[in-house]
ZAMARGU-4260 file (C-alpha; in steps of 0.2 Angstrom, whole numbers, plus 5000, padded with zeros to 4 digits):
<rodrens>
0) 5137/4966/5196 | 5120/4977/5198 | 5103/4971/5205 | 5090/4982/5198 | 5075/4981/5209
5) 5061/4980/5197 | 5069/4966/5188 | 5072/4956/5203 | 5054/4956/5211 | 5043/4963/5197
10) 5048/4950/5184 | 5043/4936/5195 | 5027/4941/5191 | 5030/4941/5173 | 5035/4925/5172
15) 5020/4918/5183 | 5009/4927/5171 | 5016/4914/5157 | 5019/4898/5170 | 5004/4889/5160
20) 5013/4889/5143 | 5020/4874/5140 | 5037/4875/5131 | 5039/4864/5114 | 5049/4849/5115
25) 5057/4844/5099 | 5070/4834/5092 | 5073/4844/5075 | 5090/4846/5068 | 5095/4853/5051
30) 5110/4863/5043 | 5108/4876/5031 | 5115/4895/5029 | 5104/4910/5036 | 5106/4925/5028
35) 5110/4940/5042 | 5094/4950/5046 | 5102/4966/5055 | 5091/4972/5068 | 5086/4988/5064
40) 5071/4995/5073 | 5076/5011/5080 | 5062/5022/5086 | 5056/5038/5099 | 5048/5053/5116
45) 5046/5069/5124 | 5034/5072/5139 | 5019/5082/5131 | 5006/5088/5144 | 4988/5087/5139
50) 4985/5101/5151 | 4994/5114/5139 | 4977/5118/5130 | 4985/5108/5114 | 4977/5093/5116
55) 4962/5099/5124 | 4949/5102/5110 | 4929/5102/5112 | 4919/5089/5104 | 4918/5091/5084
60) 4910/5082/5071 | 4923/5070/5064 | 4924/5070/5045 | 4921/5054/5037 | 4936/5048/5024
65) 4931/5034/5014 | 4947/5026/5011 | 4942/5012/4999 | 4937/5014/4981 | 4924/5001/4982
70) 4912/5008/4996 | 4895/5016/4992 | 4885/5025/5005 | 4872/5012/5005 | 4867/4997/4994
75) 4853/4986/4997 | 4848/4972/4985 | 4828/4967/4983 | 4825/4950/4975 | 4810/4957/4965
80) 4817/4976/4960 | 4836/4974/4961 | 4848/4986/4968 | 4845/5001/4977 | 4862/5013/4978
85) 4863/5029/4986 | 4878/5041/4981 | 4875/5057/4993 | 4860/5065/4988 | 4857/5054/4973
90) 4848/5037/4974 | 4843/5026/4959 | 4837/5009/4956 | 4845/4997/4946 | 4834/4982/4940
95) 4843/4966/4941 | 4839/4963/4921 | 4850/4978/4917 | 4865/4969/4927 | 4871/4965/4909
100) 4874/4981/4904 | 4889/4989/4904 | 4891/5003/4919 | 4891/5021/4917 | 4909/5028/4914
105) 4917/5045/4913 | 4928/5049/4900 | 4942/5041/4907 | 4932/5025/4906 | 4933/5021/4924
110) 4916/5017/4934 | 4911/5032/4946 | 4911/5032/4965 | 4910/5045/4977 | 4922/5045/4991
115) 4939/5053/4996 | 4956/5047/4989 | 4970/5049/5002 | 4986/5054/4996 | 4993/5039/5007
120) 4987/5029/4993 | 4993/5037/4978 | 5012/5044/4987 | 5023/5043/4978 | 5019/5034/4961
125) 5002/5040/4956 | 4997/5030/4941 | 4981/5039/4939 | 4974/5054/4930 | 4986/5053/4916
130) 4973/5054/4900 | 4976/5067/4886 | 4963/5071/4874 | 4968/5056/4862 | 4966/5044/4877
135) 4949/5050/4879 | 4942/5049/4862 | 4948/5030/4862 | 4941/5026/4880 | 4926/5017/4874
140) 4938/5003/4868 | 4943/4996/4886 | 4953/5004/4900 | 4942/5007/4915 | 4956/5012/4928
145) 4960/5031/4928 | 4949/5047/4936 | 4945/5061/4930 | 4951/5075/4942 | 4964/5080/4954
150) 4969/5091/4965 | 4987/5096/4973 | 4983/5094/4992 | 4983/5079/5003 | 4968/5072/4996
155) 4961/5070/4979 | 4943/5067/4976 | 4937/5057/4963 | 4919/5057/4956 | 4916/5039/4946
160) 4900/5031/4943 | 4901/5015/4952 | 4901/4998/4945 | 4887/4992/4957 | 4895/4975/4958
165) 4908/4982/4967 | 4898/4989/4984 | 4894/4972/4988 | 4905/4956/4987 | 4892/4945/4992
170) 4881/4950/4978 | 4896/4950/4965 | 4900/4932/4972 | 4884/4927/4969 | 4881/4933/4951
175) 4897/4926/4946 | 4893/4908/4953 | 4876/4911/4944 | 4883/4914/4928 | 4897/4900/4929
180) 4883/4887/4935 | 4872/4894/4920 | 4885/4892/4907 | 4893/4877/4913 | 4894/4863/4900
185) 4882/4853/4911 | 4868/4868/4911 | 4871/4870/4892 | 4868/4851/4888 | 4852/4852/4896
190) 4847/4870/4892 | 4839/4876/4875 | 4840/4894/4871 | 4833/4906/4859 | 4838/4925/4852
195) 4832/4940/4861 | 4824/4951/4850 | 4827/4965/4861 | 4846/4963/4864 | 4860/4972/4854
200) 4865/4966/4838 | 4849/4951/4842 | 4862/4942/4850 | 4856/4924/4856 | 4853/4925/4877
205) 4853/4912/4888 | 4837/4915/4900 | 4841/4913/4919 | 4823/4906/4926 | 4826/4913/4943
210) 4827/4931/4940 | 4829/4932/4921 | 4848/4936/4921 | 4854/4938/4903 | 4871/4932/4899
215) 4880/4943/4885 | 4897/4950/4883 | 4892/4965/4894 | 4887/4954/4909 | 4903/4945/4909
220) 4912/4962/4907 | 4903/4969/4921 | 4907/4955/4933 | 4925/4957/4926 | 4926/4974/4932
225) 4918/4973/4948 | 4932/4960/4952 | 4944/4972/4947 | 4939/4984/4959 | 4934/4974/4972
230) 4950/4975/4982 | 4947/4955/4986 | 4961/4943/4988 | 4955/4930/4975 | 4949/4946/4964
235) 4962/4940/4950 | 4956/4923/4950 | 4939/4926/4950 | 4943/4937/4935 | 4953/4925/4925
240) 4938/4911/4929 | 4925/4923/4920 | 4937/4926/4906 | 4941/4908/4902 | 4922/4904/4903
245) 4919/4918/4890 | 4933/4909/4879 | 4926/4892/4881 | 4909/4898/4876 | 4916/4907/4860
250) 4924/4892/4855 | 4912/4879/4860 | 4895/4886/4858 | 4898/4901/4843 | 4879/4902/4841
255) 4879/4911/4858 | 4889/4924/4852 | 4899/4926/4867 | 4916/4934/4861 | 4927/4940/4872
260) 4933/4958/4866 | 4946/4970/4872 | 4936/4975/4887 | 4936/4959/4893 | 4954/4956/4892
265) 4959/4972/4897 | 4948/4973/4912 | 4957/4955/4917 | 4971/4961/4917 | 4968/4977/4926
270) 4963/4964/4939 | 4979/4957/4939 | 4987/4973/4941 | 4979/4978/4955 | 4980/4961/4964
275) 5001/4964/4966 | 5004/4946/4965 | 5022/4942/4960 | 5016/4936/4945 | 5004/4948/4939
280) 5015/4954/4927 | 5020/4939/4918 | 5000/4932/4917 | 4994/4949/4910 | 5009/4948/4898
285) 5005/4931/4892 | 4985/4938/4890 | 4992/4951/4878 | 5003/4938/4868 | 4986/4928/4866
290) 4977/4944/4861 | 4989/4948/4847 | 4990/4931/4841 | 4970/4928/4838 | 4966/4944/4832
295) 4982/4943/4819 | 4974/4928/4813 | 4956/4931/4813 | 4953/4920/4825 | 4944/4934/4837
300) 4946/4952/4829 | 4937/4959/4843 | 4951/4955/4854 | 4965/4967/4845 | 4976/4974/4860
305) 4975/4994/4860 | 4985/5008/4872 | 4975/5003/4886 | 4978/4986/4886 | 4996/4988/4885
310) 4996/5001/4900 | 4987/4989/4911 | 5002/4975/4907 | 5015/4987/4909 | 5006/4991/4926
315) 5004/4974/4931 | 5022/4972/4929 | 5026/4989/4939 | 5014/4984/4952 | 5022/4965/4953
320) 5038/4970/4962 | 5044/4956/4953 | 5064/4955/4950 | 5066/4961/4931 | 5048/4970/4931
325) 5055/4987/4927 | 5066/4982/4912 | 5051/4972/4906 | 5040/4988/4906 | 5051/4996/4896
330) 5052/4981/4882 | 5032/4985/4882 | 5035/5002/4879 | 5047/5000/4866 | 5035/4988/4858
335) 5021/5001/4858 | 5033/5013/4850 | 5037/5002/4837 | 5018/4997/4832 | 5013/5017/4834
340) 5028/5021/4822 | 5022/5006/4810 | 5006/5014/4808 | 4997/5006/4822 | 4985/5021/4828
345) 4977/5008/4842 | 4992/5007/4851 | 4999/5025/4856 | 5011/5028/4870 | 5006/5040/4882
350) 5010/5049/4897 | 5000/5036/4908 | 5011/5019/4901 | 5027/5028/4905 | 5022/5034/4922
355) 5021/5015/4926 | 5037/5011/4918 | 5045/5026/4929 | 5035/5021/4943 | 5042/5003/4941
360) 5060/5009/4942 | 5055/5022/4957 | 5052/5004/4966 | 5067/4994/4960 | 5082/4994/4971
365) 5093/4988/4956 | 5109/5001/4955 | 5106/5014/4941 | 5087/5012/4941 | 5084/5032/4943
370) 5095/5037/4929 | 5084/5024/4919 | 5069/5033/4925 | 5076/5050/4920 | 5080/5042/4904
375) 5062/5037/4900 | 5057/5055/4904 | 5068/5062/4893 | 5061/5048/4879 | 5044/5056/4882
380) 5051/5073/4879 | 5059/5067/4862 | 5043/5058/4856 | 5033/5074/4861 | 5046/5086/4853
385) 5044/5074/4836 | 5025/5076/4837 | 5017/5065/4848 | 5006/5074/4860 | 5001/5060/4870
390) 5018/5058/4876 | 5019/5075/4884 | 5027/5073/4901 | 5016/5079/4914 | 5018/5082/4933
395) 5014/5064/4938 | 5028/5059/4927 | 5040/5072/4935 | 5033/5067/4951 | 5036/5047/4949
400) 5054/5053/4943 | 5057/5063/4958 | 5051/5047/4969 | 5064/5037/4960 | 5077/5048/4965
405) 5072/5047/4984 | 5072/5030/4983 | 5090/5026/4977 | 5100/5031/4990 | 5115/5035/4978
410) 5126/5049/4982 | 5117/5068/4976 | 5100/5060/4975 | 5092/5073/4985 | 5099/5086/4975
415) 5094/5078/4958 | 5076/5077/4967 | 5076/5095/4971 | 5083/5099/4950 | 5069/5090/4944
420) 5056/5100/4956 | 5065/5117/4951 | 5063/5111/4933 | 5045/5108/4935 | 5041/5127/4941
425) 5051/5134/4926 | 5041/5124/4914 | 5024/5130/4924 | 5032/5147/4923 | 5033/5148/4904
430) 5016/5143/4903 | 5015/5123/4904 | 5001/5119/4916 | 5005/5102/4915 | 5020/5101/4923
435) 5014/5113/4938 | 5021/5106/4955 | 5009/5099/4968 | 5010/5095/4985 | 5016/5077/4979
440) 5030/5084/4969 | 5036/5094/4986 | 5032/5080/4997 | 5043/5069/4986 | 5059/5081/4987
445) 5056/5081/5007 | 5055/5062/5007 | 5072/5062/4996 | 5080/5074/5009 | 5074/5062/5024
450) 5083/5047/5014 | 5098/5055/5009 | 5108/5054/5024 | 5115/5071/5021 | 5122/5080/5035
455) 5109/5096/5033 | 5094/5085/5028 | 5084/5089/5041 | 5087/5108/5038 | 5084/5106/5018
460) 5069/5097/5021 | 5061/5109/5035 | 5066/5122/5020 | 5054/5114/5007 | 5041/5114/5020
465) 5042/5131/5023 | 5042/5136/5004 | 5026/5125/5004 | 5017/5136/5017 | 5025/5153/5010
470) 5016/5148/4993 | 5001/5142/5002 | 4999/5160/5011 | 5001/5169/4994 | 4987/5159/4987
475) 4993/5144/4978 | 4988/5126/4976 | 5002/5120/4984 | 5000/5118/5004 | 5009/5106/5017
480) 4998/5091/5023 | 5001/5078/5035 | 5014/5068/5025 | 5024/5084/5022 | 5025/5086/5042
485) 5028/5067/5046 | 5041/5068/5031 | 5052/5082/5038 | 5050/5074/5057 | 5058/5058/5049
490) 5072/5068/5042 | 5076/5075/5060 | 5073/5057/5066 | 5086/5051/5056 | 5099/5065/5058
495) 5108/5060/5073 | 5107/5078/5080 | 5106/5079/5097 | 5090/5092/5098 | 5083/5081/5084
500) 5068/5074/5094 | 5065/5088/5101 | 5065/5097/5085 | 5052/5083/5079 | 5041/5085/5093
505) 5040/5105/5091 | 5032/5100/5073 | 5021/5089/5079 | 5014/5102/5092 | 5016/5114/5077
510) 5003/5101/5068 | 4991/5101/5081 | 4990/5120/5082 | 4987/5122/5063 | 4974/5109/5066
515) 4966/5118/5079 | 4965/5135/5071 | 4958/5126/5055 | 4970/5119/5044 | 4962/5101/5042
520) 4975/5094/5030 | 4989/5094/5042 | 4979/5085/5058 | 4993/5072/5065 | 4991/5054/5062
525) 4998/5038/5071 | 5013/5040/5059 | 5016/5057/5066 | 5017/5050/5083 | 5028/5035/5080
530) 5040/5046/5069 | 5043/5056/5085 | 5043/5041/5095 | 5056/5035/5084 | 5065/5050/5085
535) 5068/5048/5105 | 5073/5030/5103 | 5087/5035/5092 | 5093/5050/5102 | 5104/5049/5119
540) 5092/5060/5130 | 5090/5054/5145 | 5071/5045/5150 | 5068/5044/5133 | 5058/5028/5138
545) 5046/5038/5149 | 5045/5050/5135 | 5040/5038/5121 | 5027/5031/5134 | 5020/5047/5136
550) 5018/5050/5117 | 5009/5034/5116 | 4997/5037/5131 | 4991/5053/5121 | 4987/5042/5106
555) 4977/5033/5115 | 4968/5046/5124 | 4967/5056/5108 | 4959/5041/5100 | 4948/5034/5114
560) 4940/5049/5117 | 4936/5052/5099 | 4946/5067/5097 | 4956/5060/5083 | 4952/5043/5074
565) 4968/5043/5063 | 4979/5042/5078 | 4973/5023/5083 | 4986/5015/5092 | 4994/4999/5084
570) 5008/4985/5086 | 5018/4998/5075 | 5017/5010/5089 | 5019/4997/5104 | 5035/4992/5096
575) 5043/5009/5094 | 5039/5012/5112 | 5048/4996/5116 | 5063/5001/5104 | 5066/5016/5114
580) 5065/5004/5130 | 5079/4994/5122 | 5090/5007/5119 | 5087/5017/5135 | 5104/5022/5145
585) 5107/5027/5163 | 5107/5022/5179 | 5099/5008/5187 | 5081/5017/5192 | 5080/5023/5171
590) 5083/5005/5166 | 5070/4998/5178 | 5058/5009/5174 | 5063/5005/5155 | 5060/4987/5158
595) 5043/4989/5167 | 5038/5000/5152 | 5042/4986/5138 | 5034/4973/5150 | 5017/4982/5153
600) 5017/4986/5134 | 5017/4967/5129 | 5005/4962/5142 | 4992/4975/5136 | 4996/4970/5118
605) 4992/4953/5121 | 4975/4958/5128 | 4972/4972/5116 | 4960/4978/5102 | 4974/4985/5093
610) 4981/4969/5089 | 4993/4956/5093 | 5012/4955/5094 | 5022/4951/5081 | 5039/4943/5080
615) 5046/4962/5080 | 5038/4963/5096 | 5045/4948/5104 | 5062/4952/5098 | 5063/4967/5103
620) 5057/4962/5121 | 5071/4951/5122 | 5082/4966/5116 | 5075/4974/5131 | 5080/4962/5142
625) 5096/4959/5134 | 5102/4978/5138 | 5093/4982/5153 | 5096/4968/5164 | 5111/4957/5170
630) 5116/4941/5164 | 5106/4929/5177 | 5094/4916/5178 | 5081/4927/5179 | 5084/4933/5162
635) 5087/4916/5155 | 5069/4910/5161 | 5061/4926/5153 | 5069/4920/5136 | 5061/4903/5138
640) 5045/4913/5141 | 5045/4923/5126 | 5053/4909/5116 | 5036/4900/5123 | 5024/4914/5118
645) 5033/4913/5099 | 5030/4896/5096 | 5012/4897/5101 | 5006/4911/5090 | 5019/4906/5074
650) 5031/4921/5077 | 5048/4914/5079 | 5056/4925/5065 | 5073/4929/5061 | 5073/4944/5071
655) 5068/4932/5088 | 5081/4920/5083 | 5094/4934/5081 | 5091/4940/5098 | 5091/4924/5107
660) 5108/4920/5098 | 5116/4937/5105 | 5108/4933/5123 | 5116/4916/5124 | 5119/4906/5135
665) 5124/4892/5120 | 5117/4877/5130 | 5101/4885/5132 | 5100/4891/5114 | 5103/4874/5109
670) 5089/4868/5121 | 5077/4881/5113 | 5080/4880/5095 | 5086/4864/5094 | 5101/4870/5083
675) 5119/4875/5090 | 5123/4893/5094 | 5136/4894/5080 | 5126/4888/5067 | 5120/4899/5053
680) 5100/4896/5051 | 5084/4906/5047 | 5067/4903/5052 | 5063/4891/5036 | 5074/4879/5045
685) 5063/4877/5059 | 5045/4868/5059 | 5033/4877/5049 | 5020/4880/5063 | 5034/4890/5074
690) 5035/4903/5059 | 5018/4903/5051 | 5011/4920/5055 | 5029/4929/5053 | 5028/4942/5039
695) 5046/4947/5034 | 5052/4963/5027 | 5044/4981/5026 | 5037/4979/5008 | 5029/4962/5013
700) 5022/4968/5029 | 5015/4983/5021 | 5006/4972/5008 | 4999/4960/5022 | 4991/4974/5031
705) 4983/4981/5013 | 4976/4962/5010
</rodrens>
């Protein structure tokens, strides 16, 4: 048996570090089944010198990217004069007594904001900017959720007048609380109110003594709209509370004329859609059914649903990710088509609602989802050919379809994605500007190749990248961006080629050269580095743990020196380096070095501003110990220490359980977990506090990051 010097000496310090952590004793028994959770965290490295000139740059002004759609450049609230908001060079004053009025909208019906919209937020299922001229004519009846302009590059600038309630969440919460208190049954019972002669249609209004807050339909709509775009976790619940209060006032205090209209309902549905709650689609559809019922029987004709209401419900289903959501989007589409064909011109199936349904299929893992998405696009073509101009397919519909093929993991999917791109190019060549391929279109095809598993997928992906470069050099709108390069590097990382890691790093260095030469759209980000680290982890190259660690070091230095704020280190990057350590093969010194790097990364992360260890971190570190250490008492002691840390931080996830079981021995597993090593268990079978902070699954981790 080998006796690695580092493992037998340095790890004594590792054990000493955690000697204060108490082992959680328990007598917990249960027996259930556990679905297997295969360990598949493969990640990368190659030494990159900072002295070669590529990574040394003079300090330059860093561009400020506004990443959230609810960001104002500045906002102040004065109790006397109201809100003062600043949009670039434009400043304006909004008195508090004007807050009951509708915010300004553009032709798309959305409130405006100034800022930059990143392609990372849009790709691959962009649902915006799909309004047709017919849509714009109807926009005053409700859907505040599309933008007015687009570009084909890696970022999209959208100019919207901002709903001021979105810019200050504390203000939004205060106004919501005020209006709910003001309109509560207790307050109404003790308040007398009179009509305001200056209000629209001479609607009676309540007067709020502290600030003169006017309560009318537009006041509620303004606040609901603010919640819809606030990004807050409770935004949908707050919007629902406001809508429910409007309904109570309408039925119990009809003299107030607080009648929830199509805007009120549609904005609330939009808040549900943006929440991405699993039940968002069903809740939104129940609101739609209520609108149909009360408008048809005459209870509230102002609540009659229109195109934007249906579109919001379809998007709520598409964004929910719930099982069966794609089929529900199709049912609603068919409902719209039937209404339109029977003469209801308030409900027009258009490109945007079709795009939401196509995107729902693109995100589905149900077999045949891509074929069904393509069926929807063909249905759009048929409706357009029959005279329905609003159903004309555009580049966003095609992009979503390409993404559906990219995500379906079926044989021939990448080739089909490339064929759809070719179809777009042909349509554009024949004069159809609405089908013009964009950077997003090409990126979706690259992504399809990266996921295809084809033997030549990396070469095919790189060919698409070179086409984009040639189009850009020829003066076209299509040009590669950071995502383009990241997807090609990902294709190389998954290729299994011996030179894959070197190819990926060559692209990373090429990106940096282009950026240094003035191409701001290809600046490497954290994902760029992690993808190359991933390529090294998957490789059989000697010294890959060291190479991965060097890439992480460059990320950290670039970020901390202020050269590139897009490469901020994260738990994901640390886990990637640790995974390269886990799969290092070589002589004893190389294995010792891999163990040392992994230990240092874990130690640093526990005292880092870049995040805290998660179950992937702990599970991968256990994998490092299993692969790089002999089965000895020291390794078993480390197992106990890591398990204590997992329990302490609520990170006993399925990956941790899997690695503990793989390392054994059975008696230690029984002592730690409380189950026999042959029992098929999941983390849910353990005390909740052991796994309370675990986020399982890629989609859930992404949603948790957003929230």
